[in-house]
N, C-alpha and C positions, 0 to 999 in steps of 0.2 A: 101279439105284439107286446101287450103289457107284461106277459110272462117273460119275454126276452129282455124287456127293459128292467124288470125286477132282478132278473138273474145277473144282468150286467151291473146294475147298481150294487148288488150284494158283493160281487167280486171287487168292485171298485172300493166299496167301504171296507171290505176285509183287508185289501191291500194297504189302504191308507192307514188303517188302525195298526196294522203290523209294523208299518214303517214308522209311524209316530211313536209307537211303543218302544221300538228299538232305539230311536233317536233320543227319546226322553230318558230312557235308562242311562244313556251315555252322559246326558247333560245334567241330570238331577241326582245321580247317585254318586256322591263323592267317595264313598268307601268301596265302590265297585271299580274294576279295571277300566282304564280309558279305552281299551280296544276289546271288542268282543267279536266272536266269530259267528258267522251265520251259516248253518248247515242247510244246504239246498238239496232237494230231491226232485227228480223229474216225475211228475204225476199229472193226472188230469186236472185241469183248472177247477176250482181256484187253488193256487199254490200257497202253502203256509210257510212262513219264515219264522224260525225260532232262533233264539240266541242262547249261547252257552259261554260261560266264562272259562278261560284256559290259562290266564296269566295272573300273577299276583299283582296287588296294587302297586303302582310305581311309586318310587321315592320322589320327593320334591326335586324338581330340576333346578340346576344352578344357571347362571347367566350364559355360560358357553353352551350348555345343553339346550337352553331355550333358543339361542341363536341358531344352533344346528338344526333344531326341529323346524324352525321357520324357513331356513335355507332349503332343507329337504322337501318341505311342503311346497315351496315356491317352484322348485325344479320339477317336482312331480306334477303340479298343476299345469305348468307350462307345457310339458310334454303330453299330458292328458289332452289338453286342448289341441295340440298339433296332431296327436293320434286320432282324435275325433274328426278333425277336418280331413286328414289324409284318408282315413277309412271310409268316410262318407263320400269322398270324391276321388277315388284312386286313379281313374283314367285322366281326369283333369290334372292331378298332381304329377303323373308321369309325363304328360304333355308339357307342362310348365318346366319340369326338371330337364327334359330333353332340349327344349327351346333355349333355356338359359345356358345350358352346357355347350350347345352348339354355337350360340352367340359368343360366349367367352372363348371358345376354341378358335374363333376367327382371329384372335390376337396372335396366334402362332405365325401369321404372315409376317410379323415383325420380330421373329425369333432372331436373337443376336448371338450367333455362334462364335466362340472364341477358342482357338486351339494353340495359341502361342504360350509356351510354358511361363515366360516372364510376365505374362498378364494373368496367369492363373494361380501359380503356386508360390509366388514370392510377394512379400508385402510391398505396397506401393509407397512412393515418395521416400525411399530409403537413401542412405548415403551411396550405396552401390548403384542405385538407379541414377542418382545425380552424377556420379563418376562415369557411368556408362554413357549417359547422354552427352557429357562433355567430350569423352573420348571419341564417340561416333561423329560428333560435330567436326572434329579435326581429321579423323580417319574413318570415313564411312566404309561400310562393308564393301569389299572389292572382290572377294573370291568365294567360290563353292568348292568344297573339298571332296576328293575321291581318293581312295587308297586301296592298295592290294598288298597282302602279305603272302608270299609264296614260300612254302616250306617243303622240306624233303619228305618223300613218302615213306615213312618208317615202317608202314605196314605192308609194303609191297612184297616182302619175303624174298627179295633178291640180294640181301646182304646188308652189312652194317653201313656201307657207304651210301645207302639210300638217304640217310639223314643229312648228308652234305648236299646242299642245294647248289654249290658253286662248281659244278662240272660244266664243261663246255656245252654238252648236249642240253643240260637243263637251262643254261643261260640263253641258248639259241631259242628254245621254246618260249622263254620269258620275253625275249626281244621280239619274237613274232607276235606275241600278244600285244606288246607295246606298239608295234607297227600298225596293228588293227585299230587300236585306240587312237593313234595319231592321225590316220589317213581316212578312216571310214566316215562317210557322210551321214548326217541325220537330216530329216526334212520336217520343217514346220511351216504350215500355211504356204506350201509350194516353194519354199526357199531352202536351199541346201546349206548345211553348216558343218564345219570340221573343227577339230581341236586346234590345230596350228593354222596359221595364215596360209593363203594360197601361194604367197611369195614373200621373200624376206623384206620386212619393213611395211608390208601391206596392212597388217593389224586388222584383218577381216576374220580372223579365227575367233574361237570362243575362249581361248586360254587367257589366263592372267599374264600380262606382259611383265617380264623381269629378266634381267641378265644373269649370267653365271650358270645357266642350265647345262652348258656344254663345257667339257674340259678344255678343248681347243676351239676358240671362237672361230666360226665360219659363217658364211652367208646361208645359213639353213634356218627356216622359219621356227623349227623346234627349239633352236638356241635362244629365242626370245621369249619362250613360254616358261612359266614357273612350274618346273617339274623337279621333284626331289627323288633321285634314283641313282644307284651305282652304275646304271647303264650309260650315264653321262660320259664315262671314261672312253666310250666308243662313239661319242656324239650321236647316240641313238641310231647308229648305222649298222644294219644287219650284216652287210658285206664286210665291214671292218671286223666285226666280231668273228665271222666265219673264217676270215683269213688270219686271225690272231693265233699264233702257235703257242703262246704262253698266257692264257687268260688270267691266271693268278697274279702274274707279274703286273699285268695291266690294272687289275683290280686294286693292287696295293698302291697305285698312284692316287687313289681316291682320298687318302688321308696320310698324315705324317706319323701318328702315334695311335695305339689301340683305341683310345677313347674317341678318336675321330670316326671310327667305324660303327660305334654302338648305335647310332641313330638309324642306320639303314640295314645293318646286318644283325640277325637274331642269333644269339648264342655263338658268337665268333670265337675261333681258336687261333692262337698265334704261336709261332715258333720262338725259340730262345732269342732271336734277334728282333722280335716284335713284328714280324711279317705275318700277314693274314694267310692262313692255310686252309681254313674251311669255315663254314657257317651253316646253321640249320634253317635259316630263313632269310629272306630278302624283302625289303619294303620299297614300294613305289607309290609316290603321291602325285596327284595331278590337281591343278587349280584352275577353275573357270572364272571368268569375269562375272561378277554378280550383276544380274539384270532383274532383280526381284521387285515385286510391288505387293501392296497389301490389298487383299480382296476378301470381304466378308469375314474378317477376323483371322484369316490365314495368309501366310506369305507364299506367293506363287511366282514362279519363274519358268514359264512354259517352254521357252527356247532351250534353256539349259536342261530342264527336266526331260525333254524329249531326247536330247543327246545322251544324257546319263542312262536312259533306259535302252535306247536302240543301239548305242555304240559302246559305252563303257561297260554296263552290266552284261550286255550281250557278248562282248569280246571276252570278258573274264569268264563268264559261264561257259562259253564255247571252249576256252582253254582248259577249264576245269573238267569238262567232259573228256577231252583228249588226255589230259594230265600226264602226258609223256610216259605212257605205259605203267601208270600207277606210281611213278616216282616223284610226283609233285602234288601238293595240296594247295588250294587257293582259298584264302579268306579275304573278303572284300567288303567295302562300305562305300556308299554314295550319299550325297546330300539328300537325295530323295528317298533313301532307304527307310527312314523313320516313318515318313508319312505313308509310304507304301505298305510297310509291314503292320503298322498300328491301324491304318485304315482297313486293311483286310481283316485284321484281328477283330476289330469292332464290328464289321459287317458280319463276320462269322458268328460272333457272340449274340447277334440279334436272334439267331435260331434258338439260343438258350432261353431268351425271353419268351418266345412262343411256346417252347416246351414247358417252361415253368407254369405258364398260365393254363396249359392243358392239364398238367398234373394237379394244379389247384382246383380246376373244374371237376376233375374226377374224384378227388378226395372230398371236396365239399358236397358234391352230389351224393357220394356214398355215405356220408355221415350226417348230413343235414336232415334227411328224411328217415323214415322207419323202414323203408324197403328199397331194394336196389332196382327192381323192375320198374317200368314206367306205369305203375299202378297208382292207386289212390293215395297211398301213404308215402310215395317217393317225392323227392323235391329236386329233380334234375333241372327243371325250369328255373327254380330259385337259385341253384348253383350258377346257372348261366346269368341270372340277374345279378348275382354277387360279382361275377367277373366283369359284367357290363358296368356295374357301379364303379369299380376301380378304373376301368377304361374311361368312363365319362369324367371322373374326377381328375384323371391324369391330363386329358386333353384340355379340360376347362382350366385347370390350374396352370398348365403350361401356357395357355393363351393369355391369362391375366398376368402371369409373371413376365411374359414377353412384352406386354403393353407397358409394364413398369420399367422396361429397359434392362432387365436383369440378363446377365450373360449366361449362355448355355455352353458348358464345357464337356469334355469326354466323360468325366466322372458322373455327370447327371444321368448317364444311361442306367445307373443302378436304382434310380428312383422308382421305376415301375415295380421292382421287387419289394421295396420298402412299403409302398402304397398297397401292394397286394397283401402283405402280412397284416397291416393295420386294418384295411378294409374288410378282409375276410373275418377277422376277429370280431369286428362290430356286427357283421351279419350273423355269426353264430350266437352272439348275445341276444340279438333281436329275435331270431327264430326260437331260441330257448325260452324267451319271455312269452311268445305266442303260445308255445306248448304248455308252459307252466300255468298260464291263465285258463287253460282248458282242462285242467285236472279234474276228473270226476264228472265231466260233462260230455255227452255224446255229440257228435257233429250233427246228427239228424235233428237234435232238439234245438239247434241254433238257427234263428231266423236272421235276416239282415241286420236288424237292430241289435241283437245279441252279439253278432259278429263285429259290428262297429264298436260296441262297448269293449269287447275283448281286445280289439286293435288299440283302442285308447289306453286300456289298462296295461297292455303289453309294452307300449312305448313309454308309458309312465314308469314302468318297472325298469326297462332297459335304457331309457333316455339318459337318466342320471349317470348310469355306469359308463355309457359310451361318451358322455360329455366329459367325465373326469379324465378318461384316457385320451380323448381327442384334444382336449384343452391342454393337458400336460405335454402331450407330444408337440402340439403347436407352439407352446411357449418355449419348450426346450430347444426347438429348432430356431425360433425367432431370436432367442438370446444369442445363439451362435452365428446368426446372420450379421452380427457386428464384428466378426472376425477380421483380422488384418490380412488374412489370406483370401484373395478374391474368389477363388474356386470354392472354398468352404463357405464363405459368406453367401455367395449366390446359390449354392446347393441348398443351404439351410433355409434361405428365403423361398426358393422353389418348393421345398418340402412343407413349409408352413402354409403356403397358399393352397397346396394340394390337399393337405390334411383338413383344412377348413371346408373345402368342397366335399371331401369324404364324409365329414360329419353331417353336413347339410343334406347331402343326397342319401346317406344312410337313414336319416330320420324322416325322409320324405319319399324318395324314389323307391328304396328297398321296402319300406313299410307298405307302400301302395302295392308293390308286387306281391308281398306276403299276404295282404288282404285278398287280392284276386286269387292267389293260390289256395288260400283257406276256403274261399267260396267254391273253388273247383273241387276241393276235397269233400266239402259238405255235400255238393251236388253229385258226388260219386263219379267224377270224370277222371279220365286217365291223364297222367303227367305227360307233358309235351304233346299229347294228342288229345287236347281237352274237348274236341268235338265228339269224342267217343266216351260212352259211359259203361260202367260195369253193371252186372246184375245186382239187384238189391240184396238177394239172398247170399251173395258172397261177402257182404260187408258185415263185419263184427266190430263194433266200436262202442266201448263203454267208457270212453274218456282217455285223456292222455296218460301214458305210463312212463315211469322213469326208464331211461335208457340204460344200457349196460354200464357205461362209464359212471353215470350217476349212482347206480347201485354199488359199483365198485368203491367209489369214494365214501358212500355211506356205511357200507358193511365192513370194508377191509382197510382202506387207506386212512380214514379219519380215526378209527379205533386204534390203529397201530401207532400213529404219530402223537395222538392225544392221550395215550396212556402215560402213566408216570415214567416208566422206563423209556417209552418213545420220546417224551419231551426231553428227558435227560440226554438221550443219544443224539437227538436233533440239535440241541444246543451245543454239545461237544463237537459234533461233526462240523457244523457251520463255523464254530470258533476256529477249529483247525484250518478249515478252508479259507477263512478270512485271513488268518495268519500267513498262510502260503501266498495269498493274493497280495498282501502288503509287501512280502519279501520280493515277489516277482515285479511288483510295480516299482519298487525302489531300484531294481536291477535293470528295468526295461530301458534299452538305449535309444537314442535318437540317431538315425542313420540316413544317409543318402541312398535310397533304394532305387535310384533311377535305372540301374541295370535290370532290376526285376521287371520293369515295364516291357522289356524286350520279350517278344513271344518265344516260348521255349524251343520251337523248331525253326527259328528265324536264322538266316545267314548272318544277321547282325550279331547274334550271340556267338556264332563261330568266330567272327572277326574279333570281338571283345576278348574271347578266350585266347586267341592267337596273339593278340597284342599283350595280354597279361603274361603269356608264356615266354615270348621271344623278345619283347621290349618292355620289361617291367620298370625300367628306369625312366621311360617316357612319361612326362607329367603334363600338367596344365600350363598353358602359356601365360606369362605375366608380362604386361607392358607397363613400364614406368614412364609416364608422360610428363614432359617438362614444357611449361608455357612461358610466354613473354620472351620474344627474341632478344631484346636488349640484355635481359638477365642471363639468358643462355650464353650469349657472347661473353659476358663478364665471368661466368663460371665455366668457361670452355675447358680449361685444363682439368678441373675436377670431374667434369662430365666424361672427358676422354678416358679417364682412369677409373671410371665407376666400377669396373669389374673388381677392383681391389676391395671395395666396400661390400661386395656380394659374396666374397669367398668365406668359407667356414660357416655357412648358414644352412647346410643341407641336413644336419643331424637334429637341430632344434628349430623351433619356430623362428623365422617364417618358412623353413623347409625349402629354400631356394637352391637349385642345383649349382654345383661348382661350374663357373662360366667356362665354356669352350666354344670352338668355332661353330658348333651345331645347335647349341641351346642358348647361345648368347649373341646378340647382334646390336651393335652400337655404332650409329653413323658417325658420331664424333670421334671415336677411336679410329674408324676407317679413314676419315678425312685427315686426321693428324698423321697417320702413317703415309698417306698419299702425298701430303704436303712435304713430308720429310724426304721423300724419295723423288717425287716428280714435280714439286712445286715450282722450282726454278725454271724447269723446261717449259712450263706453260705460262710463264710470265706473272705468276702470283707474287706480289710483294708481301713478305712476311717479316715480322719483328723478331726480336731475340728469342721469344718463346716459341717461334715456329708457326705462329698463327697470323692471319691477315691483321693489318694494323688498325683497321676501323670496322665498325659494324656493317657498313654498306658493302665493303669488299668481302667481308665474311659471308654475308648472305649470297652475294653473287657467286663466290667460289663454291659454296655448299650447293647452290642450285645447279651449277654446271657439273659438279662432281656426282650428284645423286639423281641425275636424269636417267631415263630408261636406256638411252644409248650411251651413257657415260661410263667412266671407269668404276663408279660406285653404284651401278644399276641395281644391285641387290638391296640397296637402301632407299630406292626410289619411293617406296610407300611408307617410309619412316619419318618423312618430314611433311609439314603442312605449311604452305606458303600463302600469302595473300593473293587475291585475284590477279594483281599485276606482277606478282613475283618479287616485289621489292622488300617484303617484310616476312620474317620467319615467325609464324604464329605458334608453332609447337613442333616438338620432335619426340619420338618414342624410342625407348631402349627395350629390347626384347630379352626376357629371361625365362626361366622355367621352374615351376614347382615340382618337387618330387616327394615320394613317401607319403602321399595323401590317401593311400588305400590300405586296407587291412583285410585279413581273412577272418570271417565270422561264421563259425559252425560250418567250415568247409567251403564257404562261398567268398569270393572276392568282392568287397564292398568299398565304396568311397567312404573314408573315415570322416564323418561329419565333425567330430570334435577337433581333429587335426586341421581340417579345412577352416574352421572358425578361428583356431589359433593362428594359422598361417595368414589369413586375411587381416586379423587384428594386429599381428606383429609387423606385417608389411606396412600398414598404415602408420604405426608408431615409428618404424624405422625411417620412413620417408619424411615424416613430420620433423624428425630430428636433424635432417640435412639442411640446416639454416644457411649454410655457406653456398648452397647451390640455387639454381633457378626454382621458382615455385613448381611443385610437382604433385602428382596424385597417381595411385596405382589403378590398373584396370585388368580384370580377368573375366572371361566369359562366365566363370563359375561364381563370381562374387554375388551376383543377383540371386542365385540359388542358395548360397551360403547364408545370406541375410534371412532366408526362410528357415534354415536350420537353427539360426540363433533364437528365433521366437516360437518355433513350432512346439517345443516342450511347454513353454509358458502358455501358448494358445490352447493346447490340449487341456491342461489342468484348470486354466481360467474358464474355458467354455464349459467343461464338464461340471466344475464347481458351481458356476452361475446357473447352469441348466438344472442341476439337482436342487439348488436353493429355490429357483423359480417353481420347479415341480412341487416342492414342499409347500410353497405358499398357495399354489393353485389347488393342491389336494386339500389343504386346510380350508380353503374357501368353499370347495365343492362337496367335500365329505363333511365339513363343518364340525369336526371334532379334533381337538389338539392331539389327543393320545393316538388316535387312529392315523392321523396325518403324519405324526412323528414316526410311528412304526413303519408306515409305507415308505416314507422318505429314507429312513435308515436302511430299510431292506433294499431299496434301489441303490443306495450308495455302496453298501457292502457288495452287491452284485457287480457294480462297475469296477470296483477294486479287484474283485476276483477275476473279472474278464481281462483286466490289464495284466494280472499275474499269470493267467493262462496264456496270454500272448507271449510273454517271456519264455514260458515252458515250451511253446510250439515254435520258437525261433522267429517270431514276428518282431518288428521294430516300430518305433514311433516315426511315422512318415506322413506325407500328405494324404495318403489313402486311409491309413489306420485312424488318423485323427477324425476324419469324416465318419468312419464306421463306429468309433466310440461315441460320437454324438448321437448317431443312430441308435446305439445300444441304450442310451438313456431314455430315448423315446419309446423303444420297444419294451424294455424291461419294466417300465412303469405300468404298462398295460396289464401284465400278469398279476401284479400286486394290487393295483387300484381296483380291479374288478372284485377280488376277494375281500378287500378292505371295505368297499362300499356295501357289498352284499352282507357282510357281517353286521353292519350298522342297521340294516333294515330287517334283521332277524330278531324277533322279540324273545323275552324271557330273561332270567337271571343266571342261567347256567351257560357260561361262556364256552364250555366244551361242546354243548349241544348246539349253540349258535354257530360255532366254527364248523361243526359237522354238517349242519344244514346248509351253510354257505358253500362248502365244498360240493355237496350233493346238488345244490341249485345251479351254481355257475362254474364249478370245476371242470365239467365236461366241455363247456364252451371255451374256456381258457385253454384247455389241453388240445382241443380240436383246432383252435386258431393257431396255436403254436406249432402243431404238427403240419398244418397246411403251409405255414411259412417255411418250416424246415424242409419239407419235401420239395417245395417250389424252388428254394435256393440251392438245394443239394445238387441239382444238375450243374450248377456253376463250378463245382469242384472239377469238372472235366473241361473247363474252359482253358484256353491258352493265355487268357488275359490275366495279368497280375491283379488288376483292379477287381475283376470278378471272382478270382480264386480267393483273394483276401476277404472280399465281402462274404463269400460262402463260409469261410472258416470262422470269421467273427460273428456272423449270423448264427452259426451253429452254437458257438459259445454263448451268445446272448439268449437264444431260445432255451438251451439246456439249463444254464444257470438261472435265467429268469423264471422258468417253470419250477425249478427246485426251490427257489426262494418264495415264489408266489403260492405254490401248492403244498409246501412242507414247512418252511421256516415261519412264514407269516401267520398261518393258522395257529401254530404253537404259540407265537408271541401274542396273538389276539386272545387265545384261550387263557394265557397267563396274565396279561395286562390290559385286555380289551375293556373299553368303557361300556356304559349302558347303551341300549339301542335308542333309535329315534322314537319319538312318541307315536309316530304312524307305523312303526315296525309291525310286521305280520308275525303272529305266534308260530311256534314250531308246529309243523304239520304231522299228523299221524300217518304212518306208512305201513301198508300191508307188505310184510317182508316176503310173503310167498310170491306175490305177483308184481310187486313194485308199484302198486297203484296208490294213489294219494286221494283221500277224501277231499272234496272241494269245500274249503272253508275260507270265506272272505273276511277280511279285516274291516270292521266298520270304522274307518278313519274319517276325519273331517274331509279329506280329499274325495273319498268315495261318496260320502253323503252329499257333498256339494254338487258333484257332477252327475250322479246316477239317480238320486231320489227324485229330483224334479222331472227328469226325463221319463222315469218309469211311471210316475203319477200321470203325466201328460199322455203317455202311451195307453194306460188303462182307460183314461177318460175318452180317448179317441176310439178305442175298441167298443166301449159302451155306446158311444154315439152311433158308430157304424151299425151295431146290432139293432139299436132302436130305430134307425132309419130303415133298416131292412124289414 
């Protein structure tokens, strides 16, 4: 027993002396380097620790460097403590992480879904919103719109006349389709509904009531429905059409001059006398009474939606199948079409989310470990843990964001891809740190204590790096959460919260899983089948080796770019790239890309193309609303002749179409004509100007004239009366915008700049009408145009603030002005080049690309921040060597993280969704340019201008070029001494006590 005690005491004394000697040499030898390396060899105890110097004496640090050293030490100590706790209690850590994530995920019960475009993509509390609310208070929504464009079947091969849709045979087929739409029943909750009423005057149909739908008024319910169609010339009666011997003569009664036909006939042709002789298309429009309500952030109208699906769409699609022997083409649109098509598109794209996660799992599993089979060196279980980490962060973040009341819109569906890219990148960095801390040490020589220390050192190494990237990502998104666009603000707030969870779970949950997996490998157990072990003689483990990518960076990549010609070429190449980026950024337009949201194979796209082809002059409706009945009466003559003020405005802003019977509707003009011809017969007393002599008579006459059954029935919805009908509150005059579209690279787009000019010019024009009643304009597009006005500013403001915030965070975390400046400039150049590449690829600034650019700031910082931070913890005075070692150390993790992001998002290129396709393109640009800047430009800049390393930096390691092995050399830094010396002394003392007791 005494021999055992002596032996244990000797080992304890030897250990303490060696530790004391090492520490003393650091503290008492001012001319010696602050950091020394300890070479350890695996031998029979007692172990001898020797120190060798490998770095020159450091220069005296200045104030900034001293602060940087303290920041680096504080971050390292913090994560060392976290790593020690997590590695000592991995199962408890996983349990706590799961419990907190599941608890937070419960907040998703309060998820606030919002699908209304006006609540997502336009700034709130704008003038357009104020005008819209005022307009809707006078004229609430009354109709749902359905439309069909029937064109001649030019591809039927039966002759040139196929393009003329106005043959009797074709018109009969179109009338039969109309009869089906008019008479077919739909059923909702056991009750039947039809478009027209069951009898004249019953008003139990679904159609919007309005007069003038029939050419010859008769007691037919359809004549009370708002329908715009040339079939009105036959009063929608199939028998009258079939018995008509000259259909063209009848059709010519629809209008008086060629312009009267342009709203319902596509590409019409006229003879020398102005008579219609043919047309390539015909338009039919149907209006339903609006019965909508708001439920869960979406507008629903179940009765009308059921009719639209089972009657309107079914009737048109049936006619399309028959298509009169290939001689007719049908393009159609319903009010429910957008929700149907976009809803199906989003549901279909959920498959891509699943595929992307599978691809990420396969790639991470193949690259995270050293073997592909489920053997000792593989890490398929860790790949699954990485994916599970992202999933946990997603549901927890979504839950907390929901508790905060943040809205969830369609664009939020791209968040899982963003989180996947950031989360997997962190996992690669942590796994790389675990491997780097085992260089030169065999697994068999590690006991639980050694493994715990390795886990602590690994998180101390990786924690600062993932903190820099996570914090910069979080701040970049948090800055943009103040955006005036609700969808962008909410998306960025969601992203910030989710990234916070990613950072916390990566440092706890994933590290705990890594520790368990390292124990599994030490115990020689199989991956995913950890209950099974391999034979000991199959194991050959002499310590961690550099992987293929690390050897590539060390042997080929770094020497190529860090040579003098390589540096010159790199600087010239990126200067040219930056110049092209600046040019493209300046040229990048702001456009209304609403059409791009239409799925590529959707019938909505067919309808839009048909409308552009056959009715290019059709524009957006404009309503000029006049308020204050007394003032309206005083300015009655000016209002009746308002069309004269709107003429000659179609070529320049405000781009208002020349008024005619089909694009201009003015109840005051109609009333004046009516009073001039029939006023005396109905007993209305008028003055010399032809108007009622007082305000009360004026209101009574207007009310009688514009009622649904009155002579001015088509104006019934253009006046707003008080509840008792004694006062006129408002009236509206309908006009139309034209020339608000343009062709951009072969595609028809709404011209955002023209729309802005049109809206602003309209407001200016109306404000100049001081001789008329108070007025304001309203168009359904105004609220979107307000978004166009600020989206360019929003983009550059958010990106600029995000980059500035990123620079400050990098400065705080990297704690060096030069390195922080180089990283920030690198990211700024990358963003400018992404914008330039968008122009080259035909993308525009819109609501989707703005969000993706903000994402690009967050993602591109990751690739640069890892390299920049790693450079600061590499010791020595040779910046080329430090840059080389940084690339060899973390370059593989950065590249693997980028590749996993790229592969996961690449599947979205096959999506039908504009949102997902644009995301895929911009992600590809971000990953490509981010990697180029992070792995090529930044190392060159650091080699040229990089500052001194941190005081705790590790010296450059000696590498065996043949095998890629690295001798284990620990840096004796204050952090290592503080955390490890005491633990090792206590452990030796415990061993001695146990031997003595034995």
